[in-house]
Backbone as ProteinMPNN parsed JSONL, in Angstrom:
{"seq_chain_A": "MTLTMCEMARHRRVVVPHDTSDMADLALREAASLLAPDGHLFVVHVLERIDPLTPIVVWPTVEDEPRRRWAHAVLSERLPIGASRHVLIGDPARQILDFLSQVDADLVVMPSHGRTGLAHFALGSVAEKVLRLASCPTLVVKKAPHTPDDRPRAGSTRRTS", "coords_chain_A": {"N_chain_A": [[6.962, -30.786, 17.592], [5.5, -28.033, 18.745], [3.655, -24.978, 17.908], [3.269, -21.857, 18.479], [0.609, -19.725, 18.682], [1.048, -17.192, 17.315], [3.828, -17.318, 15.804], [2.067, -19.797, 13.628], [1.016, -17.467, 12.868], [2.395, -16.187, 11.15], [4.088, -15.294, 7.895], [4.83, -16.874, 4.369], [5.1, -15.513, 1.851], [4.543, -11.752, 1.69], [2.531, -9.462, 0.045], [3.448, -5.894, -0.367], [1.409, -3.692, -1.272], [2.581, 0.099, -2.11], [2.314, 2.889, -2.306], [3.976, 5.18, -1.404], [3.356, 6.543, 0.503], [2.691, 8.082, 3.961], [0.803, 6.491, 5.08], [1.279, 3.787, 3.94], [3.823, 2.904, 4.636], [3.313, 2.868, 6.805], [1.704, 0.337, 6.619], [3.949, -1.487, 5.522], [5.937, -1.632, 7.784], [3.76, -3.394, 9.201], [3.5, -5.397, 7.764], [6.338, -6.591, 7.931], [6.526, -7.82, 10.422], [4.807, -9.852, 10.347], [6.326, -11.322, 8.954], [7.278, -14.442, 7.727], [10.785, -15.915, 9.038], [12.042, -17.002, 7.005], [10.34, -15.787, 5.091], [9.425, -13.942, 2.182], [9.938, -10.357, 1.324], [7.356, -8.474, -0.734], [7.03, -5.842, -2.287], [5.181, -3.382, -3.679], [4.919, -1.034, -6.026], [2.088, 0.855, -8.004], [2.021, 2.18, -11.148], [-0.279, 4.975, -12.861], [-1.235, 4.64, -15.542], [-0.694, 7.773, -18.198], [-2.789, 9.39, -19.528], [-1.939, 11.781, -22.068], [-3.847, 14.019, -22.989], [-4.887, 14.445, -21.401], [-6.347, 16.804, -18.374], [-4.969, 17.691, -16.145], [-2.355, 16.926, -15.175], [0.164, 15.699, -13.591], [3.058, 14.768, -13.234], [5.957, 15.558, -14.19], [6.406, 14.165, -17.732], [4.985, 11.814, -19.475], [6.159, 10.013, -19.861], [6.594, 6.147, -19.64], [9.065, 5.477, -18.155], [10.89, 7.311, -16.925], [9.254, 7.573, -15.332], [8.407, 5.335, -13.686], [11.592, 5.33, -12.983], [12.238, 6.745, -11.154], [10.368, 6.241, -8.927], [11.262, 4.125, -8.718], [13.144, 4.575, -7.47], [12.833, 6.177, -4.595], [11.251, 3.609, -3.548], [13.153, 2.636, -3.216], [14.53, 3.737, -1.078], [12.83, 3.316, 1.033], [12.312, 1.214, 2.008], [12.521, -2.02, 3.824], [15.752, -4.18, 4.489], [16.497, -6.868, 2.161], [13.909, -6.671, 1.076], [11.88, -6.771, -1.884], [11.549, -4.944, -4.314], [9.214, -3.503, -6.662], [7.898, -1.984, -9.919], [5.191, -1.373, -11.447], [2.672, -0.777, -14.24], [-0.179, 0.789, -14.922], [-4.173, -0.388, -14.18], [-4.12, 0.105, -10.755], [-5.317, -1.829, -8.763], [-6.202, -3.626, -10.154], [-3.066, -4.907, -11.658], [-1.929, -4.92, -8.992], [-3.43, -7.412, -8.388], [-2.917, -8.952, -10.01], [-0.065, -9.694, -9.513], [-0.257, -10.589, -7.119], [-0.855, -13.264, -7.918], [1.309, -13.728, -9.484], [3.331, -14.493, -7.869], [2.564, -15.895, -5.628], [1.395, -15.399, -3.623], [0.903, -15.152, -0.185], [-0.423, -13.81, 1.7], [-1.416, -10.178, 1.905], [-0.624, -7.015, 2.621], [-2.217, -3.867, 2.84], [-2.119, -0.471, 2.507], [-4.952, 1.808, 3.807], [-6.471, 4.799, 2.831], [-8.685, 5.543, 3.708], [-10.632, 7.481, 2.703], [-13.729, 9.244, 1.66], [-16.849, 8.867, 0.604], [-17.637, 11.395, -1.82], [-14.856, 11.951, -2.637], [-14.116, 9.162, -1.958], [-15.971, 7.762, -3.848], [-14.826, 9.094, -6.698], [-12.087, 8.827, -6.928], [-12.321, 5.682, -6.482], [-11.697, 2.612, -4.563], [-8.747, 1.349, -4.221], [-8.063, 0.125, -2.046], [-10.273, -1.379, -1.27], [-10.949, -2.927, -3.515], [-9.315, -4.709, -4.029], [-9.634, -6.0, -1.549], [-11.847, -7.647, -1.905], [-11.384, -9.608, -4.032], [-9.038, -10.598, -3.93], [-6.906, -13.171, -4.215], [-5.541, -14.516, -1.67], [-5.37, -13.871, 1.973], [-6.304, -10.962, 3.555], [-4.991, -7.931, 4.552], [-6.107, -4.672, 5.924], [-4.506, -1.402, 6.827], [-5.338, 0.171, 8.555], [-5.807, 3.969, 9.513], [-5.461, 5.078, 13.057], [-8.164, 6.028, 14.922], [-9.451, 8.56, 16.401], [-8.118, 9.742, 19.466], [-8.941, 10.817, 22.332], [-7.386, 12.887, 23.021], [-6.694, 13.854, 20.906], [-8.262, 15.393, 20.073], [-10.283, 18.5, 20.004], [-10.63, 20.738, 22.397], [-13.047, 22.213, 24.579], [-13.754, 25.231, 24.53], [-11.043, 26.017, 23.214], [-9.182, 26.838, 20.198], [-8.404, 25.201, 17.094], [-5.477, 25.423, 14.915], [-6.016, 25.066, 11.427], [-3.593, 24.676, 9.378]], "CA_chain_A": [[7.178, -29.507, 18.076], [4.448, -26.987, 18.938], [3.848, -23.937, 17.272], [2.848, -21.205, 18.82], [-0.353, -18.852, 17.448], [1.89, -15.835, 16.545], [4.592, -18.456, 14.927], [1.139, -19.967, 12.83], [0.284, -16.736, 11.411], [4.108, -15.813, 10.011], [3.396, -15.563, 6.451], [6.495, -17.187, 3.735], [5.263, -14.419, 0.795], [3.752, -11.065, 1.944], [3.092, -8.514, -0.905], [2.424, -4.892, 0.095], [1.3, -2.394, -2.096], [3.387, 0.721, -1.455], [2.101, 4.39, -2.702], [4.613, 6.37, -1.435], [2.327, 7.404, 1.883], [3.119, 7.756, 5.437], [0.124, 5.028, 5.85], [2.378, 2.567, 3.268], [5.432, 2.897, 5.466], [2.788, 1.542, 8.282], [1.258, -1.025, 6.621], [5.136, -2.534, 5.553], [6.212, -2.122, 8.858], [2.868, -4.498, 9.904], [3.988, -6.71, 6.555], [7.409, -7.374, 8.586], [6.58, -8.059, 11.125], [4.229, -10.98, 10.194], [6.835, -12.326, 7.777], [8.241, -16.2, 8.767], [11.925, -15.835, 8.996], [12.735, -16.909, 5.432], [9.946, -15.623, 3.997], [9.967, -12.37, 1.298], [8.561, -9.117, 1.307], [7.53, -7.815, -1.972], [6.638, -4.257, -2.661], [4.709, -3.315, -5.273], [3.984, 0.592, -6.446], [1.66, 0.903, -9.484], [2.198, 4.02, -11.919], [-1.418, 4.913, -13.56], [-1.126, 5.297, -17.248], [-1.411, 9.073, -18.123], [-3.524, 10.42, -21.427], [-1.492, 13.28, -22.658], [-4.731, 15.447, -22.681], [-5.712, 14.499, -19.676], [-5.914, 18.332, -18.638], [-4.387, 17.437, -14.473], [-1.057, 15.745, -15.082], [1.173, 16.311, -12.024], [4.299, 14.501, -13.871], [6.643, 16.297, -16.121], [6.522, 14.096, -18.657], [4.063, 11.266, -19.603], [6.598, 8.669, -20.664], [6.807, 5.699, -18.247], [10.513, 4.558, -17.54], [11.488, 8.185, -15.989], [8.232, 7.607, -13.896], [9.157, 3.731, -13.464], [12.76, 5.11, -12.13], [11.358, 7.383, -10.034], [8.906, 4.962, -8.338], [12.032, 2.647, -7.64], [14.717, 5.455, -6.57], [11.696, 6.422, -3.736], [10.977, 2.743, -2.731], [14.37, 2.108, -2.623], [15.067, 5.037, 0.91], [11.8, 3.39, 2.584], [12.735, -0.933, 1.979], [13.414, -2.608, 4.987], [16.941, -5.099, 4.21], [15.755, -7.781, 1.79], [12.676, -6.631, 0.559], [12.137, -6.475, -3.303], [10.581, -4.013, -5.397], [8.489, -3.891, -8.305], [6.947, -1.4, -10.369], [4.703, -1.57, -12.642], [1.865, 0.45, -14.951], [-1.849, 0.063, -15.345], [-5.239, 0.119, -13.16], [-3.817, -0.021, -9.576], [-6.031, -2.801, -8.531], [-5.762, -5.604, -11.159], [-1.917, -5.199, -11.555], [-1.871, -5.535, -7.228], [-3.778, -8.378, -7.898], [-2.023, -9.793, -11.253], [0.752, -9.584, -8.908], [-0.321, -11.384, -6.158], [-1.018, -14.31, -8.551], [2.303, -14.067, -9.87], [4.394, -14.244, -6.19], [1.772, -17.158, -5.658], [1.7, -14.319, -1.912], [0.252, -15.886, 1.064], [-1.175, -12.168, 2.428], [-1.444, -8.701, 1.174], [-0.74, -6.038, 3.472], [-1.863, -2.799, 2.416], [-2.931, 0.691, 3.603], [-6.173, 2.363, 3.203], [-6.557, 6.537, 3.618], [-9.876, 6.563, 4.683], [-11.445, 8.764, 1.889], [-15.159, 8.528, 1.754], [-17.747, 10.876, -0.077], [-17.068, 11.827, -3.285], [-13.501, 11.664, -2.981], [-13.77, 7.613, -2.492], [-16.708, 7.77, -5.42], [-14.319, 9.677, -8.048], [-11.243, 7.833, -6.385], [-12.521, 4.754, -6.465], [-10.696, 2.139, -3.247], [-7.82, 0.017, -4.547], [-8.148, -1.563, -0.926], [-11.438, -2.241, -1.183], [-11.173, -3.793, -4.612], [-8.097, -6.035, -4.127], [-9.507, -6.968, -0.652], [-13.029, -8.284, -2.47], [-10.859, -10.299, -5.386], [-7.903, -11.092, -3.877], [-7.065, -14.881, -3.707], [-5.307, -14.917, -0.574], [-6.162, -13.166, 3.152], [-5.918, -8.935, 2.682], [-4.771, -7.224, 5.908], [-6.111, -3.072, 5.312], [-4.112, -1.065, 7.361], [-5.911, 2.068, 8.958], [-5.473, 5.2, 10.523], [-5.802, 4.886, 14.049], [-9.459, 6.613, 15.373], [-8.811, 9.831, 17.219], [-7.87, 9.636, 20.835], [-9.824, 11.894, 23.447], [-6.153, 13.754, 23.862], [-6.37, 14.609, 18.985], [-10.115, 16.081, 19.659], [-10.039, 19.958, 20.9], [-11.344, 21.136, 24.295], [-14.4, 23.123, 24.69], [-13.076, 26.741, 24.429], [-9.766, 26.071, 22.024], [-9.088, 26.51, 18.837], [-6.939, 24.417, 16.527], [-5.321, 25.851, 13.439], [-5.727, 23.611, 10.549], [-2.933, 25.28, 8.378]], "C_chain_A": [[5.813, -28.741, 18.04], [4.486, -25.754, 18.573], [2.909, -22.623, 18.177], [1.647, -20.114, 18.051], [-0.034, -17.384, 16.556], [2.894, -16.607, 15.649], [3.018, -19.201, 13.905], [0.893, -18.776, 11.801], [1.791, -15.921, 10.963], [3.96, -16.071, 8.773], [5.052, -15.737, 5.965], [6.199, -15.564, 2.41], [4.038, -13.206, 1.078], [3.644, -9.305, 0.824], [1.907, -6.856, -0.058], [2.25, -3.96, -0.982], [1.781, -1.24, -1.576], [3.063, 2.025, -2.08], [2.741, 5.549, -2.213], [4.347, 7.458, -0.017], [3.098, 6.908, 3.001], [1.92, 5.801, 5.769], [0.746, 3.735, 4.859], [3.173, 2.113, 3.693], [4.377, 2.281, 6.63], [2.965, 0.036, 7.934], [2.782, -2.196, 6.097], [5.515, -2.475, 6.788], [5.84, -3.685, 9.775], [3.159, -5.513, 9.247], [5.107, -7.284, 7.766], [7.674, -7.672, 9.535], [5.216, -9.575, 11.529], [4.402, -12.071, 9.396], [7.472, -13.505, 8.539], [9.294, -15.54, 8.609], [12.465, -15.918, 7.984], [11.497, -16.763, 4.71], [10.382, -14.276, 3.207], [8.989, -12.026, 1.373], [8.768, -8.535, 0.189], [6.727, -6.313, -1.938], [6.089, -3.72, -3.73], [4.212, -1.597, -5.386], [3.893, 0.745, -7.94], [1.326, 2.304, -10.277], [0.542, 3.712, -12.583], [-1.209, 4.954, -15.135], [-1.8, 6.82, -17.707], [-1.784, 9.269, -19.769], [-2.407, 11.702, -21.358], [-2.188, 14.199, -22.706], [-5.525, 15.498, -21.9], [-5.311, 15.929, -19.014], [-4.76, 18.447, -16.577], [-3.378, 16.041, -15.013], [0.267, 16.22, -14.519], [2.158, 15.782, -12.655], [4.908, 15.502, -14.925], [7.02, 15.946, -17.596], [5.482, 12.65, -18.657], [4.803, 9.944, -20.022], [6.621, 7.755, -18.9], [7.79, 5.263, -17.51], [10.847, 6.365, -16.705], [10.624, 8.213, -14.968], [8.722, 6.303, -13.302], [10.417, 4.118, -12.214], [12.801, 5.976, -10.934], [10.706, 6.65, -8.748], [10.089, 4.077, -7.743], [13.392, 3.368, -6.619], [13.591, 5.454, -5.05], [11.462, 5.241, -3.151], [12.621, 2.333, -2.117], [14.785, 2.698, -1.057], [13.913, 4.332, 1.468], [11.681, 1.871, 2.484], [13.317, -1.227, 2.757], [14.688, -3.009, 3.977], [16.189, -6.117, 3.533], [14.316, -8.26, 1.679], [12.843, -6.599, -0.951], [10.809, -5.823, -3.636], [10.083, -4.043, -6.674], [7.422, -2.584, -8.545], [6.306, -1.299, -11.315], [3.712, -0.481, -13.12], [0.758, 0.165, -14.89], [-2.859, 0.463, -14.587], [-4.06, -0.274, -12.319], [-4.495, -1.538, -8.776], [-6.09, -3.726, -8.832], [-4.391, -5.115, -11.08], [-1.702, -5.551, -10.305], [-2.602, -7.018, -8.06], [-3.508, -9.618, -8.923], [-0.739, -10.496, -10.421], [0.81, -10.436, -7.821], [-0.689, -12.943, -6.463], [0.346, -14.521, -9.3], [3.242, -14.811, -9.21], [3.879, -15.766, -5.732], [1.925, -16.475, -3.917], [-0.009, -15.003, -1.388], [-0.554, -14.948, 1.956], [-0.412, -11.159, 1.744], [-1.626, -8.089, 2.337], [-0.827, -4.637, 2.814], [-2.621, -1.25, 3.181], [-4.107, 1.147, 2.802], [-5.824, 3.971, 3.517], [-7.739, 6.714, 3.717], [-10.834, 7.317, 3.664], [-12.875, 8.003, 2.245], [-15.818, 10.057, 0.987], [-17.611, 10.618, -1.156], [-15.624, 11.417, -3.755], [-13.208, 9.922, -3.226], [-14.592, 7.017, -3.52], [-15.534, 7.714, -6.564], [-13.31, 8.668, -8.236], [-11.128, 6.162, -7.209], [-11.961, 3.838, -5.063], [-9.904, 1.133, -3.878], [-7.923, -0.776, -2.831], [-8.939, -2.299, -1.127], [-11.494, -3.62, -2.727], [-10.012, -4.533, -4.816], [-8.582, -6.501, -2.517], [-11.175, -8.007, -0.615], [-12.52, -9.512, -3.551], [-9.633, -10.413, -4.918], [-7.835, -12.557, -3.579], [-6.359, -15.076, -2.23], [-5.674, -13.329, 0.883], [-4.771, -11.526, 2.656], [-6.252, -8.525, 4.159], [-4.455, -5.338, 5.5], [-5.879, -2.582, 6.546], [-5.172, 0.772, 6.693], [-5.629, 2.711, 9.943], [-6.498, 4.234, 11.864], [-7.691, 5.607, 14.449], [-9.018, 7.889, 16.536], [-9.214, 9.634, 18.617], [-8.504, 10.682, 21.504], [-8.402, 13.697, 23.334], [-6.1, 14.559, 21.868], [-7.813, 15.741, 19.746], [-9.937, 17.465, 20.642], [-11.179, 20.068, 22.066], [-12.454, 22.056, 24.249], [-13.705, 24.663, 25.186], [-11.869, 27.074, 23.6], [-9.895, 25.567, 21.32], [-8.064, 25.824, 18.567], [-7.291, 25.011, 14.924], [-4.887, 24.907, 12.261], [-4.591, 24.099, 9.301], [-2.359, 24.433, 7.189]], "O_chain_A": [[5.068, -29.012, 17.098], [5.529, -25.208, 18.933], [1.711, -22.838, 18.366], [1.852, -19.75, 16.893], [-0.585, -16.794, 15.626], [2.625, -16.411, 14.464], [3.274, -18.574, 12.877], [0.679, -18.818, 10.59], [1.728, -14.877, 10.314], [3.66, -17.233, 8.497], [6.066, -15.271, 6.485], [7.087, -14.732, 2.224], [2.857, -13.445, 0.824], [4.422, -8.351, 0.872], [0.775, -6.68, 0.392], [3.263, -3.516, -1.522], [1.54, -1.207, -0.369], [4.131, 2.316, -2.619], [2.336, 6.691, -2.424], [4.825, 8.534, 0.341], [3.813, 5.915, 3.133], [2.133, 4.704, 6.284], [0.522, 2.612, 5.31], [3.514, 0.969, 3.391], [4.687, 1.276, 7.27], [3.639, -0.905, 8.354], [2.733, -3.416, 6.25], [5.471, -3.633, 7.204], [6.493, -4.508, 10.417], [3.164, -6.604, 9.818], [4.814, -8.266, 8.448], [8.843, -7.874, 9.862], [4.903, -10.059, 12.617], [3.723, -13.05, 9.085], [8.016, -13.504, 9.644], [9.129, -14.459, 8.043], [13.37, -15.126, 7.72], [11.366, -17.478, 3.716], [11.402, -13.639, 3.467], [7.843, -12.47, 1.451], [9.863, -8.086, -0.149], [5.68, -6.146, -1.312], [6.741, -3.66, -4.772], [3.221, -1.133, -4.823], [4.765, 0.781, -8.808], [0.543, 3.206, -9.982], [0.131, 2.57, -12.786], [-0.889, 6.1, -15.452], [-3.001, 7.084, -17.641], [-1.121, 9.266, -20.807], [-2.302, 12.429, -20.371], [-1.693, 15.314, -22.545], [-6.506, 16.197, -21.643], [-4.13, 16.276, -19.051], [-4.03, 19.364, -16.2], [-3.555, 14.832, -15.162], [1.142, 16.95, -14.985], [2.674, 16.852, -12.978], [4.526, 16.0, -15.984], [7.572, 16.66, -18.433], [5.16, 12.409, -17.494], [4.201, 8.959, -20.45], [6.645, 8.171, -17.741], [7.627, 4.739, -16.408], [11.068, 6.175, -15.509], [10.906, 8.696, -13.871], [9.503, 6.368, -12.352], [10.461, 3.651, -11.075], [13.419, 5.756, -9.893], [10.93, 6.959, -7.577], [10.041, 3.466, -6.676], [14.127, 3.014, -5.697], [13.727, 4.408, -4.416], [11.38, 5.432, -1.938], [13.039, 1.919, -1.036], [15.269, 2.046, -0.132], [13.787, 4.669, 2.645], [10.698, 1.399, 3.055], [14.519, -0.969, 2.823], [14.812, -2.439, 2.893], [15.157, -6.441, 4.122], [13.72, -9.311, 1.915], [13.992, -6.392, -1.342], [9.62, -6.026, -3.387], [10.6, -4.616, -7.634], [6.506, -2.218, -7.808], [6.966, -1.075, -12.33], [3.768, 0.628, -12.59], [0.59, -1.049, -14.768], [-2.762, 1.612, -14.157], [-3.103, -0.859, -12.825], [-3.652, -2.213, -8.186], [-6.065, -4.738, -8.131], [-4.367, -4.644, -9.943], [-1.193, -6.671, -10.247], [-1.659, -7.781, -8.266], [-3.763, -10.812, -8.765], [-0.432, -11.67, -10.628], [1.862, -11.018, -7.554], [-0.815, -13.768, -5.558], [0.47, -15.65, -9.775], [3.924, -15.667, -9.773], [4.676, -16.678, -5.514], [2.561, -17.12, -3.084], [-1.154, -15.198, -1.797], [-1.273, -15.373, 2.861], [0.702, -11.169, 1.221], [-2.544, -8.396, 3.097], [0.175, -4.152, 2.288], [-3.412, -1.135, 4.117], [-4.3, 0.995, 1.596], [-4.989, 4.291, 4.363], [-8.156, 7.867, 3.826], [-11.903, 7.719, 4.123], [-13.153, 6.918, 2.755], [-15.595, 11.261, 0.853], [-17.44, 9.449, -1.502], [-15.269, 10.82, -4.772], [-12.516, 9.401, -4.101], [-14.229, 5.992, -4.098], [-15.267, 6.705, -7.216], [-13.307, 7.842, -9.149], [-10.354, 5.674, -8.032], [-11.72, 4.69, -4.208], [-10.418, 0.032, -4.071], [-7.856, -1.981, -2.59], [-8.819, -3.521, -1.218], [-11.946, -4.764, -2.783], [-9.808, -4.983, -5.943], [-7.907, -7.443, -2.102], [-11.558, -8.769, 0.273], [-13.369, -10.349, -3.858], [-8.871, -10.271, -5.874], [-8.61, -13.099, -2.792], [-6.836, -16.037, -1.626], [-6.081, -12.188, 0.664], [-3.702, -11.212, 2.134], [-7.3, -8.677, 4.788], [-3.438, -4.784, 5.083], [-6.606, -2.944, 7.47], [-5.446, 1.572, 5.799], [-5.272, 2.296, 11.046], [-7.425, 3.423, 11.869], [-8.365, 5.171, 13.515], [-8.168, 7.746, 17.415], [-10.372, 9.404, 18.965], [-8.471, 11.694, 20.804], [-8.54, 14.909, 23.498], [-5.537, 15.632, 21.65], [-7.839, 16.964, 19.607], [-9.528, 17.434, 21.803], [-12.243, 19.519, 22.35], [-12.262, 22.808, 23.293], [-13.228, 24.88, 26.301], [-11.639, 28.242, 23.286], [-10.372, 24.442, 21.165], [-7.059, 25.674, 19.262], [-8.268, 25.102, 14.181], [-3.863, 24.238, 12.127], [-4.939, 23.759, 8.17], [-1.754, 24.987, 6.272]]}, "name": "protein", "num_of_chains": 1, "seq": "MTLTMCEMARHRRVVVPHDTSDMADLALREAASLLAPDGHLFVVHVLERIDPLTPIVVWPTVEDEPRRRWAHAVLSERLPIGASRHVLIGDPARQILDFLSQVDADLVVMPSHGRTGLAHFALGSVAEKVLRLASCPTLVVKKAPHTPDDRPRAGSTRRTS"}
């Protein structure tokens, strides 16, 4: 039996780090398209530890369990049937890399938010760290570049509110 290139590209253990963004949903769809019929899709969400003394806390609690329950609930609404969800706590890049080893992943598909400059420097890039250090192939899904139809035309204005 001869396999086509498409069939050879199917993966059995695909991990998608999911941060509940639209870009992560796009990465999830891409990963599902690369999954072998007998493969398994692992979706992992990493909650960073919260220092109660940090002035910018967007959670009503710094406790891990309520945050973990929230993440499980949000992911369960977004996942395809058959995908397993895993909520981890710690440094996102480190947790993702450890998870890849634990499940012996043969592909990781993750979103890139395309931050540049100060935002990239301040927040770091989880995708960049995983891309550099993962023991399996990594596919980084980025937003498509602007098309000519997305750009303002001469003499027109665009409202950005």
